[in-house]
N, C-alpha and C positions, 0 to 999 in steps of 0.2 A: 504494500499499500504506499502510496506517495505521501510525503509530508503534508502537502496541501490538502489531500483527501482526509487525512487523520485530523487535521485542524478543522476542517469543515464539519466533520462528524462530531467533534468535541463541541464546537459552537452550537450546532443543532441540539445536542444533548443539554447543554447549559440553558439554552432558549426554552426548551421543553420544561426543564425543571423549574425555571422561573415562572413560566406560564401556569404550571400546575399549583405552585405555591400561591400565586396571586389569585387564581381562580378558587382555590380552597378557602382562602381568606375571605373572599367575597361571599361564599356560601355561609361561612360561620357568622359573619356580621348581619346577615339576613335573618338569622334565628331569633326567636323570642327569647326574653330573658328567663333563664331556667332557675330552678330553686338554688343551685349551688352558687350561681352569680349573685342572686338576691341575698343569700346568706353572707357572701363575701362583702357585699356593700353594706349590710347591716353591721358587720364586724368593723369595717372601716369607719362607719359613722360613730360606733361606740368608742372606738379609739380616739377619734377626733374629739368627741365630747369629753372624754376623760382627760385628755391633754388640755383642753380649754379649762376644765374644772381645776386642774393642777396649777395652771397659770393664774387663774383668778385667786386661788388660795395663796399663792406666793405673793401676788400683788397686795392682798389684804395684810399678810404678815409684814411686808415691807412697809406699808403705809402706817401700821400700827407701831413701828419701831421709832 
């Protein structure tokens, strides 16, 4: 096989892989939010709320000093 032919084959393989990854991502973004994603968002929200509460408590302690 010539070097040019091997390079062409490699470029086609890479292009196909990129196409498959991008099209797979498009299918995943079209899905509705599942229970795992919703649970993850709830955990993120709870962590944010806890962080905010800690910052507020630290501010109150700092103000009282």
